[in-house]
C-alpha positions as CSV (number, residue, x, y, z in Angstrom):
1,M,10.7,-26.6,-13.7
2,A,7.6,-26.2,-15.8
3,R,5.1,-26.4,-12.5
4,T,7.1,-24.0,-10.1
5,R,6.9,-21.3,-13.0
6,A,3.4,-22.1,-13.9
7,T,3.1,-21.9,-9.6
8,R,4.9,-18.2,-9.9
9,Q,2.1,-17.1,-12.5
10,V,-0.7,-18.2,-10.6
11,Y,0.8,-16.6,-7.7
12,A,1.5,-13.4,-9.8
13,D,-1.9,-13.4,-11.1
14,L,-3.4,-13.6,-7.3
15,L,-0.9,-10.7,-6.9
16,A,-2.5,-8.6,-9.5
17,R,-6.1,-9.1,-9.0
18,Y,-6.0,-8.4,-5.2
19,G,-3.8,-5.7,-5.2
20,Q,-6.0,-3.6,-7.5
21,Q,-9.0,-4.9,-5.6
22,V,-7.1,-3.5,-2.5
23,A,-6.4,-0.3,-4.1
24,D,-9.8,0.2,-5.5
25,A,-11.4,-0.6,-1.8
26,F,-8.8,2.1,-0.9
27,Y,-10.3,4.7,-3.3
28,E,-13.8,3.9,-2.6
29,A,-13.3,4.8,1.2
30,L,-11.9,8.1,0.0
31,D,-14.6,8.6,-1.7
32,T,-16.6,8.0,1.6
33,I,-15.0,10.2,3.6
34,R,-15.3,13.2,0.7
35,S,-19.1,12.5,0.7
36,G,-19.6,13.0,4.2
37,V,-17.5,16.2,4.9
38,E,-18.9,19.3,6.2
39,V,-17.2,21.8,4.7
40,Q,-19.1,24.5,6.2
41,R,-18.2,23.5,9.6
42,I,-14.6,22.9,8.5
43,T,-14.9,26.5,7.3
44,A,-15.8,28.1,10.7
45,A,-13.5,25.9,12.6
46,L,-10.9,26.8,10.7
47,A,-12.4,31.0,11.1
48,N,-12.1,30.5,14.8
49,G,-8.3,28.9,14.4
50,N,-9.8,25.4,16.0
51,I,-7.7,22.6,13.5
52,E,-9.0,19.7,15.6
53,G,-12.8,21.1,15.3
54,A,-12.1,21.2,11.1
55,I,-10.4,17.6,11.8
56,E,-13.7,16.4,13.4
57,A,-15.9,17.3,10.8
58,M,-14.0,15.5,8.5
59,H,-15.1,12.5,9.8
60,L,-12.0,10.5,9.1
61,D,-13.1,7.1,10.9
62,P,-11.2,4.0,10.6
63,Q,-14.6,2.2,10.0
64,A,-14.7,3.7,6.5
65,F,-11.6,1.6,5.5
66,N,-13.0,-2.0,6.2
67,G,-13.5,-2.6,2.8
68,I,-9.8,-3.1,2.5
69,A,-10.2,-5.5,5.3
70,D,-12.6,-7.4,3.3
71,K,-9.8,-7.4,0.2
72,L,-7.1,-8.9,2.2
73,R,-9.5,-11.8,3.8
74,D,-10.5,-12.7,0.4
75,A,-6.7,-12.7,-0.7
76,Y,-5.3,-14.6,2.3
77,S,-8.4,-17.1,1.7
78,E,-7.6,-17.9,-2.0
79,G,-4.0,-17.6,-1.7
80,G,-4.0,-20.2,1.0
81,K,-6.1,-22.6,-1.1
82,V,-3.7,-22.2,-3.8
83,T,-0.9,-23.2,-1.8
84,A,-2.7,-26.5,-0.5
85,E,-3.6,-27.3,-4.2
86,F,0.0,-26.9,-5.3
87,M,0.9,-29.1,-2.7
88,P,2.3,-33.2,-3.9
89,K,-1.2,-35.3,-3.5
90,R,0.4,-38.6,-3.1
91,L,3.2,-39.5,-0.1
92,P,6.6,-42.0,-1.4
93,S,4.3,-44.5,-0.1
94,G,1.0,-44.2,-2.5
95,A,-1.0,-42.9,-0.1
96,A,-3.0,-39.8,-1.0
97,L,-2.1,-36.2,0.7
98,V,-5.5,-34.2,1.4
99,V,-4.4,-30.9,2.6
100,R,-7.0,-28.4,2.9
101,F,-6.8,-24.5,4.0
102,D,-8.6,-23.3,6.8
103,G,-9.2,-19.9,6.6
104,R,-11.0,-19.8,10.5
105,N,-8.1,-21.4,12.1
106,L,-7.4,-19.5,14.8
107,A,-3.9,-18.6,14.4
108,A,-5.0,-17.7,10.7
109,E,-8.1,-15.7,11.7
110,A,-5.6,-13.8,14.8
111,W,-3.4,-12.9,12.1
112,L,-6.0,-11.6,9.6
113,S,-7.7,-9.7,12.6
114,R,-4.6,-8.1,13.5
115,H,-3.1,-7.1,10.6
116,S,-6.0,-5.5,9.7
117,S,-6.8,-3.4,12.2
118,E,-2.7,-2.1,12.6
119,L,-3.3,-1.6,8.7
120,I,-6.6,0.7,9.1
121,T,-5.2,2.7,12.2
122,Q,-1.6,3.2,10.7
123,I,-3.9,4.8,7.5
124,T,-6.1,6.7,9.6
125,T,-3.8,7.9,11.5
126,E,-1.6,9.2,8.8
127,Q,-4.6,10.7,7.1
128,V,-5.1,12.7,10.5
129,Q,-1.5,13.5,10.4
130,S,-1.3,15.1,6.5
131,V,-4.6,17.0,7.2
132,R,-3.1,18.4,10.2
133,A,0.0,19.6,8.7
134,A,-2.2,21.1,5.7
135,L,-3.9,23.1,7.8
136,T,-1.5,24.4,10.4
137,E,0.5,25.9,6.7
138,S,-2.7,26.9,6.0
139,M,-3.7,29.3,8.8
140,R,0.5,30.3,9.2
141,R,0.0,31.8,5.2
142,G,-3.5,33.4,6.1
143,V,-5.2,31.0,3.4
144,N,-9.0,31.9,3.0
145,P,-10.5,29.4,5.4
146,R,-13.0,27.9,2.8
147,Q,-9.9,27.5,0.1
148,A,-8.2,25.5,3.0
149,A,-11.2,23.4,3.5
150,L,-11.4,22.5,-0.5
151,E,-7.3,22.1,-0.8
152,I,-8.2,19.2,1.8
153,V,-11.3,17.5,0.8
154,G,-11.4,18.6,-3.2
155,R,-13.5,20.5,-5.3
156,I,-17.2,19.1,-6.7
157,N,-16.8,18.1,-10.3
158,R,-20.4,19.3,-11.5
159,V,-19.9,16.2,-13.9
160,T,-19.7,13.4,-11.6
161,G,-21.1,15.3,-8.9
162,K,-17.9,14.0,-6.8
163,R,-15.2,16.2,-5.0
164,E,-12.1,15.8,-6.6
165,G,-8.5,16.4,-5.9
166,G,-7.5,17.3,-2.3
167,I,-4.7,15.8,-0.1
168,L,-7.1,13.3,1.4
169,G,-5.6,10.1,1.3
170,L,-2.3,11.3,0.8
171,S,0.6,10.2,2.8
172,V,2.6,13.1,5.3
173,P,5.4,13.5,2.6
174,Q,3.0,13.6,-0.8
175,E,1.2,16.3,1.2
176,A,4.6,18.2,1.4
177,Y,4.9,17.7,-2.1
178,V,1.4,18.9,-3.1
179,R,2.1,21.8,-0.9
180,T,5.5,22.8,-2.2
181,A,4.0,22.0,-5.8
182,R,1.2,24.7,-5.1
183,D,4.1,27.2,-4.0
184,Q,6.2,26.8,-7.3
185,L,3.2,27.6,-9.6
186,A,2.4,30.6,-7.9
187,S,5.5,31.8,-7.7
188,S,7.3,34.4,-10.4
189,D,11.0,32.6,-9.8
190,P,12.0,30.7,-12.6
191,A,14.2,28.5,-10.7
192,G,11.0,27.4,-8.8
193,L,9.1,26.6,-11.9
194,R,12.0,25.0,-13.4
195,A,12.1,22.7,-9.9
196,Y,7.9,21.8,-10.9
197,L,9.0,20.3,-14.2
198,T,11.2,18.0,-12.5
199,R,8.5,16.4,-10.7
200,S,7.7,13.1,-12.3
201,R,4.1,12.7,-11.4
202,R,2.9,16.2,-12.8
203,D,0.7,16.2,-15.6
204,K,2.8,17.4,-18.5
205,R,-0.2,18.8,-20.4
206,F,0.5,22.0,-18.2
207,D,3.8,22.3,-18.8
208,R,3.4,24.8,-21.7
209,S,1.5,27.2,-19.6
210,V,4.7,26.8,-16.9
211,T,7.4,27.3,-19.7
212,K,5.7,30.5,-20.7
213,A,5.7,31.5,-17.2
214,I,9.2,31.3,-17.0
215,R,10.2,33.2,-20.0
216,E,7.4,36.2,-19.3
217,G,8.6,35.6,-15.7
218,K,5.3,35.6,-14.1
219,A,3.2,32.8,-12.3
220,V,1.2,30.5,-13.9
221,D,-2.2,31.8,-14.1
222,P,-4.4,30.7,-10.7
223,E,-7.0,28.8,-12.9
224,I,-4.0,26.9,-14.8
225,A,-2.3,26.7,-11.5
226,A,-5.2,25.1,-9.5
227,K,-6.0,22.3,-12.7
228,A,-2.1,21.3,-12.7
229,V,-2.3,20.7,-8.7
230,T,-5.4,18.9,-8.6
231,A,-3.8,16.8,-11.6
232,Y,-0.9,16.3,-9.4
233,E,-2.8,15.3,-6.1
234,R,-4.6,12.7,-8.7
235,R,-1.6,11.3,-9.6
236,L,0.3,11.1,-6.2
237,L,-3.4,9.2,-4.8
238,K,-3.2,6.9,-7.5
239,L,0.0,5.9,-6.7
240,R,-0.6,5.8,-2.7
241,G,-3.5,3.5,-3.6
242,E,-0.7,1.2,-5.8
243,V,1.7,0.8,-3.3
244,I,-0.8,0.0,-0.3
245,G,-2.9,-2.8,-2.4
246,R,0.4,-4.3,-3.9
247,V,2.0,-4.5,-0.3
248,E,-0.9,-5.3,1.1
249,A,-1.9,-8.3,-1.3
250,M,1.9,-9.4,-1.7
251,T,2.0,-9.6,2.5
252,S,-1.5,-11.2,2.6
253,L,-0.5,-14.1,0.0
254,Q,2.9,-14.7,1.6
255,Q,1.1,-15.0,5.1
256,A,-1.1,-17.5,3.2
257,K,1.4,-19.6,1.8
258,H,3.1,-19.8,5.1
259,E,0.0,-20.7,7.2
260,A,-1.1,-23.3,4.6
261,Y,2.0,-25.2,5.4
262,R,1.9,-24.9,9.2
263,Q,-1.3,-25.9,8.8
264,A,-0.7,-29.3,7.3
265,I,2.1,-29.6,9.5
266,E,0.1,-29.4,12.6
267,A,-2.8,-31.5,11.1
268,G,-0.1,-34.3,11.0
269,K,0.0,-34.0,7.3
270,L,3.7,-33.0,6.6
271,E,6.8,-33.7,9.3
272,E,8.1,-30.1,10.4
273,N,11.9,-31.5,9.6
274,T,10.6,-31.9,6.0
275,V,9.7,-28.7,4.9
276,T,12.1,-26.0,4.1
277,K,11.8,-22.4,2.4
278,V,14.1,-20.9,-0.2
279,W,14.1,-16.9,-1.0
280,R,13.5,-16.1,-4.5
281,S,14.3,-12.8,-5.7
282,A,12.7,-11.2,-8.7
283,G,16.3,-12.0,-10.5
284,D,16.3,-8.1,-11.9
285,N,18.5,-4.5,-11.5
286,R,15.6,-3.5,-9.4
287,V,15.9,-6.1,-6.4
288,R,17.4,-4.5,-3.2
289,H,20.8,-5.4,-2.7
290,T,20.3,-7.2,0.7
291,H,17.7,-9.1,-1.5
292,E,20.0,-10.1,-3.9
293,D,21.9,-12.0,-1.1
294,L,19.3,-13.5,0.0
295,N,18.6,-15.0,-3.2
296,A,18.4,-19.3,-2.9
297,E,18.9,-19.1,0.4
298,S,17.4,-22.1,2.5
299,V,16.0,-22.7,5.9
300,R,13.6,-24.9,7.8
301,I,10.1,-24.0,7.8
302,N,10.5,-22.9,11.6
303,E,13.4,-20.7,10.7
304,A,13.9,-17.3,9.6
305,F,16.1,-15.4,6.9
306,Q,18.6,-13.2,7.7
307,S,18.9,-9.9,5.6
308,P,22.8,-8.3,5.5
309,S,21.0,-5.7,7.4
310,G,20.4,-7.8,10.2
311,A,16.5,-8.1,9.9
312,L,14.9,-11.5,10.1
313,L,12.1,-12.4,7.8
314,R,10.2,-15.5,8.0
315,F,9.6,-14.7,4.2
316,P,9.1,-11.7,2.5
317,M,7.0,-9.1,3.9
318,D,6.9,-10.3,6.9
319,T,7.2,-7.8,9.9
320,S,6.7,-10.5,12.7
321,L,10.0,-10.4,13.8
322,G,10.7,-6.8,13.5
323,A,11.9,-5.9,9.8
324,G,11.0,-2.6,9.0
325,P,9.7,-0.7,5.4
326,E,13.3,-0.7,3.6
327,E,12.9,-4.6,4.0
328,I,8.9,-4.3,2.8
329,V,8.0,-1.7,0.6
330,N,8.0,-2.6,-2.9
331,C,9.6,-6.1,-2.6
332,R,8.5,-8.3,-5.3
333,C,10.3,-11.2,-3.7
334,D,8.9,-14.9,-2.8
335,C,9.1,-18.0,-1.1
336,E,9.5,-21.4,-2.2
337,Y,8.5,-24.2,-0.3
338,R,10.2,-27.8,-0.9
339,I,9.2,-30.8,1.2
340,D,11.6,-33.3,1.4
341,F,9.8,-37.1,2.1
342,Y,13.0,-38.6,2.5
343,A,14.3,-36.6,5.1
344,N,13.4,-38.5,8.0
345,L,14.8,-41.9,6.6
346,R,18.0,-39.9,6.1
């Protein structure tokens, strides 16, 4: 039991470390993109009603996110090595059991390359979608082209010299949240302003100005509203990075753990029928009900767990068999691998 707890703590530490590193790589990619945007060109394109030309001038290139792939490779490699280290050191016969994780294994390389490519494509595509939605709405409302551009890429902080705020990096739903929040703060409607005060990611330092506007029956001062929106955007972006970091680090670690056992079997170090997997939920009231039902379920290593939703997963965070986001996002479950050296004798 003590060894199991120690193992779980090691994986928890890896998840925390690489989750933050992946998130940081995401933020750094966005800083790189912001530093390369051509605001004048974006403004000119918008003045001519050319949304696609404006998007092109933002240079939302997939290559900007390659740092994320590098961090995923690090997490995958270390996760596999740690898994191999935690395997038993000796067989029942007394012979040594030496297992080493090979991050250059063809199957390992193929998964990492495919997953990283799909992730970066997904992030880039979503960026283009959220930017297009924001620009389309700005044009519909007749927003000044330069203002519309800055609402996308952010404004330069005179202290840091970097652009801050803007909807770059946000998901499509988050872009819509920002748009609605901006409208609420610009409105003199008390209902809309009160609705803004229900946003959990708002910066509460501006609440006094909002309540004052409600009392006076007018909109929030434009300068204060702009600062409140920028703060809201920053917090949403932080959340976005944290979610990407945790989900992707967790996915890499779970995949690496499975791959380490697969390699041991492929190398003849372990017999396939001696290895089983046990689903372990986080064990609290935040666990999704489908994973509560999976808790403690055991299957052979080459079999899949079946969620009550019908989804099949080889291990938590696995999407290779078609499991969707409802089974993946914010999952904190783990997969415990067990070796029964006496299975063949029985």
